[in-house]
C-alpha positions as CSV (number, residue, x, y, z in Angstrom):
1,M,-40.2,-23.5,-57.1
2,P,-38.6,-20.9,-59.8
3,N,-37.7,-17.4,-58.5
4,P,-37.1,-15.6,-61.5
5,G,-37.0,-12.0,-59.8
6,G,-33.7,-13.4,-57.4
7,K,-35.2,-12.1,-54.2
8,N,-35.5,-14.4,-51.2
9,G,-36.8,-14.2,-47.8
10,H,-34.1,-12.0,-46.4
11,G,-35.1,-8.8,-47.9
12,E,-32.6,-6.0,-49.9
13,K,-29.1,-5.8,-49.0
14,N,-27.3,-2.4,-48.8
15,P,-23.7,-2.8,-48.1
16,P,-21.1,-0.2,-47.1
17,P,-18.6,0.7,-49.3
18,D,-16.1,-1.8,-49.1
19,D,-13.1,1.0,-48.0
20,D,-15.6,1.2,-44.8
21,L,-16.0,-2.4,-44.0
22,Y,-12.3,-3.0,-44.7
23,A,-11.6,-0.9,-42.1
24,A,-14.4,-2.0,-39.9
25,F,-13.1,-5.7,-40.3
26,L,-9.5,-4.5,-39.1
27,K,-10.9,-2.7,-36.2
28,Y,-12.7,-6.3,-35.3
29,A,-9.5,-8.1,-35.6
30,R,-7.6,-6.0,-33.6
31,Q,-10.4,-6.2,-30.7
32,N,-10.2,-10.0,-30.9
33,M,-13.7,-10.3,-32.0
34,T,-15.4,-13.7,-32.7
35,Q,-17.3,-14.1,-36.3
36,E,-20.8,-14.1,-34.4
37,Q,-19.1,-10.4,-32.5
38,E,-18.7,-9.1,-35.8
39,L,-22.0,-10.0,-37.1
40,V,-23.7,-8.3,-34.3
41,A,-21.1,-5.2,-34.9
42,L,-22.1,-5.3,-38.6
43,R,-25.3,-4.8,-37.5
44,K,-24.9,-1.5,-35.3
45,D,-21.9,-0.3,-37.3
46,F,-23.9,0.0,-40.4
47,G,-27.5,-1.5,-40.2
48,Y,-26.1,-4.6,-42.3
49,H,-27.6,-8.0,-41.3
50,I,-25.7,-10.8,-43.0
51,G,-25.0,-14.3,-42.0
52,L,-22.4,-16.1,-41.3
53,T,-21.6,-17.6,-44.3
54,S,-22.2,-14.5,-46.3
55,L,-19.7,-13.1,-43.5
56,K,-17.1,-15.4,-44.6
57,K,-17.6,-14.6,-48.2
58,L,-17.1,-11.1,-47.3
59,R,-14.1,-11.6,-45.2
60,K,-12.4,-13.7,-48.1
61,R,-13.2,-11.1,-50.8
62,L,-11.8,-8.1,-48.7
63,E,-8.5,-10.1,-47.9
64,I,-9.2,-9.9,-43.8
65,P,-6.0,-11.0,-42.4
66,S,-6.0,-13.9,-39.7
67,V,-4.1,-16.4,-38.1
68,R,-4.9,-18.9,-41.3
69,T,-5.0,-16.3,-44.2
70,Q,-2.1,-13.9,-43.4
71,K,0.1,-17.0,-43.4
72,L,3.5,-15.1,-41.9
73,E,7.1,-16.7,-42.4
74,V,8.5,-17.9,-39.4
75,E,11.3,-15.9,-39.4
76,T,8.8,-13.0,-39.6
77,V,7.3,-14.3,-36.4
78,T,10.4,-14.6,-34.9
79,Q,12.0,-11.4,-35.1
80,A,8.3,-10.1,-34.5
81,V,8.6,-12.4,-31.2
82,I,12.0,-11.0,-30.1
83,E,11.5,-7.8,-30.2
84,E,8.3,-8.2,-28.1
85,V,10.2,-10.2,-25.3
86,E,13.1,-7.6,-25.4
87,K,11.2,-5.1,-24.0
88,D,10.4,-7.5,-20.8
89,P,13.6,-8.2,-19.4
90,A,11.7,-9.8,-16.1
91,H,10.4,-12.6,-18.4
92,S,7.0,-11.6,-16.8
93,H,4.6,-11.4,-20.3
94,G,3.8,-15.3,-21.9
95,P,2.6,-16.3,-25.2
96,A,-1.0,-15.4,-24.9
97,F,0.2,-11.7,-23.9
98,I,3.1,-11.8,-26.8
99,K,-0.2,-12.8,-29.3
100,D,-2.0,-10.2,-28.1
101,Q,1.0,-7.7,-29.2
102,L,1.3,-9.2,-32.4
103,R,-2.5,-8.9,-32.9
104,L,-2.8,-5.0,-32.1
105,K,-0.1,-4.7,-34.7
106,M,-1.9,-6.8,-37.4
107,L,0.6,-9.8,-37.4
108,F,-1.0,-12.7,-37.1
109,A,0.3,-15.5,-35.7
110,P,-0.7,-19.0,-33.9
111,R,-0.3,-19.1,-30.4
112,Y,1.6,-23.0,-30.6
113,L,4.2,-21.0,-33.1
114,I,4.6,-18.0,-30.4
115,R,5.2,-20.4,-28.0
116,K,7.6,-22.7,-29.8
117,I,9.8,-19.3,-30.3
118,M,9.8,-18.1,-26.8
119,V,11.0,-21.7,-25.6
120,E,13.9,-21.9,-28.4
121,Q,14.6,-18.3,-27.3
122,Y,13.8,-17.5,-23.9
123,P,13.8,-21.4,-22.2
124,D,14.0,-19.2,-18.4
125,G,10.8,-17.5,-19.2
126,F,8.5,-19.8,-18.4
127,D,10.4,-20.9,-15.3
128,V,10.4,-17.5,-13.7
129,R,6.4,-17.9,-14.8
130,F,5.6,-21.0,-13.4
131,P,2.4,-20.4,-11.0
132,G,4.4,-22.0,-7.9
133,R,7.2,-19.3,-8.2
134,K,4.7,-16.4,-7.6
135,N,3.9,-17.4,-4.3
136,H,7.2,-17.8,-2.7
137,R,7.6,-16.9,0.8
138,V,10.3,-14.0,1.7
139,I,13.5,-15.9,2.8
140,R,14.0,-15.6,6.5
141,V,17.4,-14.9,8.1
142,R,18.1,-14.7,11.8
143,L,17.8,-10.7,13.1
144,H,20.8,-9.3,14.9
145,A,20.7,-6.2,17.3
146,S,23.0,-5.4,20.1
147,G,20.3,-3.8,22.7
148,P,17.4,-1.8,23.0
149,Y,17.4,0.9,20.6
150,F,19.9,-0.5,18.1
151,E,17.0,-0.3,16.1
152,I,13.8,1.0,15.9
153,S,11.3,-0.1,13.1
154,S,8.6,2.5,12.1
155,D,5.8,1.9,9.9
156,G,1.6,2.9,9.2
157,H,-1.1,0.8,9.7
158,E,-4.5,1.8,7.7
159,K,-7.0,-0.8,8.2
160,L,-8.8,1.7,10.1
161,A,-8.1,4.5,8.0
162,P,-10.9,6.1,6.1
163,S,-10.0,4.0,2.7
164,A,-10.8,0.7,4.8
165,L,-13.9,1.8,6.5
166,R,-15.6,3.4,3.4
167,M,-17.9,5.5,5.6
168,G,-17.7,8.7,4.3
169,G,-14.4,9.7,4.7
170,V,-13.9,8.7,8.4
171,G,-11.3,6.6,10.3
172,F,-8.1,6.4,11.9
173,S,-4.2,5.7,10.8
174,I,-2.0,4.6,13.2
175,S,1.6,4.8,13.3
176,G,3.8,2.5,15.2
177,F,7.3,2.3,16.4
178,K,8.8,-1.1,17.6
179,D,12.1,-2.3,19.3
180,K,13.9,-5.2,17.5
181,F,15.7,-6.6,20.0
182,T,13.2,-6.6,22.5
183,D,10.1,-7.0,20.8
184,Y,9.1,-3.9,22.8
185,V,6.6,-1.5,21.2
186,V,7.7,2.3,22.2
187,F,5.1,4.5,20.4
188,L,1.6,3.3,19.0
189,K,-0.5,6.4,18.3
190,I,-3.4,7.5,16.2
191,F,-3.7,10.1,13.6
192,P,-5.5,11.6,10.6
193,D,-2.9,11.2,8.5
194,V,0.3,8.7,8.6
195,R,1.5,9.2,4.6
196,T,2.7,12.6,3.9
197,S,6.3,14.0,4.6
198,G,5.1,16.4,7.0
199,A,2.8,14.4,9.1
200,G,5.9,11.4,9.3
201,G,8.2,14.4,10.6
202,H,5.9,15.5,13.3
203,I,4.7,12.0,14.5
204,F,8.6,11.2,14.1
205,L,9.3,14.1,17.0
206,D,6.2,13.2,18.8
207,F,7.6,9.5,19.3
208,V,11.3,11.2,20.5
209,E,9.4,13.6,22.9
210,D,7.7,10.7,24.2
211,T,10.4,8.5,24.3
212,G,13.8,10.8,25.2
213,C,15.6,8.6,22.8
214,I,16.6,8.0,19.1
215,P,17.9,4.7,18.0
216,I,21.2,4.3,16.7
217,Q,19.3,3.0,13.5
218,L,15.5,3.5,12.5
219,T,14.3,1.1,9.8
220,T,11.0,2.0,7.8
221,D,9.7,1.1,4.0
222,K,10.0,3.4,1.1
223,G,6.9,5.5,1.8
224,S,6.2,9.3,1.1
225,E,5.9,10.1,4.7
226,V,10.0,9.7,5.4
227,G,11.8,12.3,3.9
228,W,11.8,14.4,7.3
229,L,12.4,11.1,9.5
230,Y,15.7,10.6,7.2
231,A,16.8,14.5,8.2
232,F,16.1,14.3,11.5
233,M,17.5,11.4,12.1
234,A,20.4,12.7,10.3
235,A,20.5,15.7,12.6
236,L,20.2,13.7,15.6
237,R,23.2,11.5,14.8
238,Y,25.3,13.0,12.7
239,I,24.2,17.1,12.3
240,L,24.8,17.8,8.8
241,S,24.9,21.6,8.2
242,K,22.9,21.6,5.4
243,F,19.7,21.6,7.5
244,N,20.8,24.8,8.6
245,I,19.6,24.4,12.0
246,S,21.6,26.5,14.6
247,F,21.8,24.7,18.3
248,A,22.2,21.1,16.4
249,E,24.7,22.6,14.6
250,I,26.5,23.6,17.7
251,Y,25.5,20.9,20.0
252,F,24.4,17.7,18.8
253,R,27.4,15.9,17.1
254,A,29.5,16.6,20.6
255,A,26.2,15.2,22.8
256,Y,24.4,12.5,21.1
257,A,26.6,9.8,19.1
258,P,30.1,11.6,18.0
259,D,32.1,8.1,18.6
260,I,29.2,5.7,16.5
261,D,30.9,4.8,12.7
262,L,28.1,6.2,10.2
263,N,29.6,3.7,8.0
264,L,29.3,0.6,10.1
265,Y,26.1,1.7,11.5
266,P,23.6,4.1,9.2
267,F,21.1,6.2,10.9
268,H,18.1,5.0,8.8
269,V,17.8,2.0,6.2
270,L,15.1,1.9,4.0
271,I,13.6,-1.4,2.8
272,K,10.7,-2.7,1.0
273,S,7.5,-3.2,3.5
274,I,7.4,-7.0,3.2
275,H,10.9,-7.5,4.5
276,N,10.4,-4.9,7.8
277,M,9.3,-7.6,9.6
278,V,9.6,-6.4,13.0
279,I,6.7,-4.0,12.8
280,E,5.1,-5.5,9.9
281,G,4.5,-9.0,12.2
282,F,3.4,-7.1,14.7
283,W,0.9,-5.3,12.7
284,R,-0.5,-9.5,12.0
285,H,-1.1,-10.0,15.8
286,F,-2.7,-6.2,16.4
287,K,-5.2,-7.2,13.5
288,E,-6.1,-10.9,15.0
289,K,-6.2,-9.5,18.7
290,L,-7.5,-6.3,18.1
291,G,-7.7,-4.5,15.0
292,L,-10.9,-6.6,13.6
293,N,-12.8,-6.1,16.8
294,L,-11.6,-2.4,16.8
295,K,-13.2,-2.5,12.8
296,D,-16.6,-4.1,13.7
297,F,-17.2,-1.6,16.4
298,L,-16.6,1.3,14.0
299,L,-18.6,-0.4,11.2
300,R,-21.7,-0.3,13.1
301,G,-22.5,3.1,12.5
302,K,-22.6,2.2,8.7
303,T,-24.1,-1.1,9.1
304,E,-26.9,0.1,11.1
305,H,-27.5,3.5,9.1
306,L,-26.0,5.4,12.1
307,F,-23.6,7.5,10.8
308,N,-24.9,10.2,8.2
309,T,-22.2,11.3,6.1
310,H,-24.2,15.0,5.2
311,N,-24.8,15.4,8.8
312,P,-22.4,18.2,9.4
313,L,-22.4,17.2,13.3
314,H,-21.6,13.7,12.5
315,E,-18.2,13.8,11.4
316,P,-16.9,15.5,14.6
317,L,-18.7,14.0,16.7
318,F,-17.5,10.9,15.9
319,Y,-14.1,11.7,16.2
320,W,-14.9,13.6,19.4
321,I,-16.4,9.7,20.6
322,F,-13.8,7.1,19.1
323,A,-10.8,9.2,19.0
324,P,-9.8,8.6,22.7
325,L,-11.7,5.1,23.1
326,I,-9.6,3.9,19.7
327,Q,-6.5,5.6,21.9
328,Q,-7.2,4.0,24.7
329,E,-7.4,0.6,23.3
330,L,-4.2,0.9,21.4
331,D,-2.6,2.0,24.9
332,D,-4.0,-1.0,26.7
333,F,-3.0,-3.0,23.8
334,V,0.4,-1.8,23.8
335,N,0.3,-2.7,27.5
336,W,-0.3,-6.2,27.2
337,W,1.7,-6.9,24.7
338,N,4.6,-5.4,26.5
339,N,4.2,-7.3,29.5
340,H,3.4,-10.4,27.7
341,R,6.1,-13.3,27.3
342,V,6.7,-14.0,23.9
343,R,7.1,-17.1,21.9
344,H,10.2,-19.5,22.7
345,Q,12.3,-19.6,19.4
346,H,15.4,-22.1,19.8
347,E,17.2,-20.8,16.7
348,K,16.5,-17.1,17.4
349,I,20.0,-15.0,18.4
350,M,18.3,-12.4,20.3
351,P,15.7,-13.0,23.5
352,S,12.9,-15.3,22.8
353,G,10.6,-16.6,25.2
354,H,10.8,-13.2,27.5
355,V,9.0,-10.7,28.6
356,P,9.7,-7.4,26.1
357,S,9.3,-4.8,29.1
358,H,12.0,-7.2,31.1
359,A,14.3,-7.0,28.1
360,M,13.8,-3.3,27.6
361,E,14.5,-2.4,31.5
362,Y,17.3,-4.7,32.5
363,P,19.5,-5.4,29.0
364,E,22.4,-6.2,30.8
365,L,20.4,-9.5,32.1
366,F,20.1,-10.4,28.3
367,G,23.9,-10.1,27.9
368,A,22.8,-6.7,25.6
369,L,23.9,-2.9,25.9
370,D,21.2,-0.3,26.3
371,C,22.0,1.7,22.8
372,R,19.3,4.7,23.7
373,I,20.7,7.9,22.5
374,R,19.6,10.4,24.4
375,V,17.9,14.2,23.4
376,P,17.3,16.7,25.2
377,P,13.5,18.3,24.6
378,E,15.1,22.1,23.8
379,A,16.5,19.5,20.5
380,I,13.3,18.6,19.5
381,E,11.8,22.3,19.6
382,E,14.6,23.4,17.4
383,L,13.7,20.6,14.8
384,R,10.0,21.3,15.9
385,M,10.3,24.9,14.6
386,Q,12.1,23.8,11.4
387,I,9.0,21.5,10.1
388,N,6.7,24.1,11.1
389,L,8.6,26.5,9.1
390,E,8.7,24.7,5.8
391,E,5.5,22.2,6.4
392,G,3.0,23.8,8.8
393,P,2.3,23.4,12.4
394,K,1.4,20.2,13.9
395,S,-2.0,21.0,14.4
396,K,-2.3,20.9,10.5
397,F,-1.4,17.4,10.1
398,Q,-2.9,15.8,13.8
399,A,-6.7,17.7,13.8
400,W,-9.4,15.6,13.6
401,T,-11.8,17.5,10.8
402,G,-14.6,19.7,12.5
403,L,-13.3,19.1,16.0
404,T,-12.9,22.4,16.8
405,E,-12.4,23.9,20.5
406,E,-16.3,24.9,19.9
407,F,-17.3,21.7,19.1
408,D,-15.6,20.3,22.3
409,L,-17.7,22.6,25.2
410,Y,-20.5,21.9,23.0
411,A,-20.5,17.9,23.3
412,S,-18.9,17.9,26.4
413,R,-22.0,20.1,27.4
414,V,-24.6,17.5,25.8
415,F,-22.7,14.7,27.2
416,L,-23.0,16.0,30.7
417,D,-26.9,16.9,29.7
418,I,-27.7,13.1,28.7
419,G,-26.0,11.8,32.3
420,A,-22.6,11.2,31.3
421,P,-22.8,8.0,30.4
422,K,-19.7,5.8,30.6
423,L,-17.8,5.5,27.3
424,T,-16.9,2.2,25.6
425,M,-16.4,0.9,22.6
426,E,-18.9,-1.7,22.7
427,K,-21.9,1.8,23.4
428,G,-20.1,4.7,21.7
429,W,-22.9,4.3,19.1
430,D,-25.5,4.3,21.5
431,V,-24.0,7.5,22.5
432,F,-23.5,8.8,19.5
433,V,-27.2,8.6,18.5
């Protein structure tokens, strides 16, 4: 049927200015939009309603670049690809990533061409990115130690920390010290904080205070908490005058470890967490045999809606009930661990198939030396004074939120009023409510 007016059923079209459309299409290209997505964007951005055929005509008229229309020279693409790959010496970026980087620079090249160039110029990169390589296991080597306290590994464990429980900021961080030669756990305690430098320094002094000894070598990962550990191990092994500790400067060098060659036996070694296997392996056993159960008990307060983060009494009461219970569970676990028989390993150089406490108490029966370096209490006091001056007292890092002396008295009185029921992890929340 004739249409002399030239109007169709789609109504009047009021296209935006070409400059605005051109800028919009370049933005859509950088965002890697499909044609259908571009149609939606045009309707939203300009109220411009067109179909797919009109879109193609419009893009062609405005000369919008794309993989098909830009038709870059191979030399141009090659140079651009080389420039991008040179920024990635680890060869972690594949062809898709490089294509995206070029697109953001308005260089449109097909993926097959980019991949071909990368295969020719950087063939080793594809081997590096091969999926099977990403899950390669850490190379295991035989561990060596001359006896108890030759090397102690330390690390924090935060599977019960606030970030893991997600109960409004309450939780427990754990710090552990484990002997390499004997498999003996010498220290396992809960703390509000195990990550800051000041907290790490006070925890180390607590460890020395509890054991009365330091190892020849302390091994940790490269966390923020190890600054004071390094300084204290240096002071206790070979005091450095820059720490300005008068008692130590006079006494430590002659008394503690004067005959140990620092070049052969460093006092502190920092390694990646995945390589700190002496303590990391222990955390796996701890999680499987105790940690998951403790987490389930604690999370009852969340899943059964017993703990209210907006109640000012709930946080200190949580710590009043559960901090002693968690620590007792840790003490019991350490007692079991140190007195159980570890798995026998035929190729292990150090003891295996033994009881850790036996090897710790009688190292000579295992052909080993007792490497403990004894530290008197007055030396620990000197170091504690130093960190108190620079970081703050121990209570600043080890006090549970809201758990004051007044609250302790109040909670103790209420506890007696309800008959002082036996506190266990299983009954903890029953007492809480």
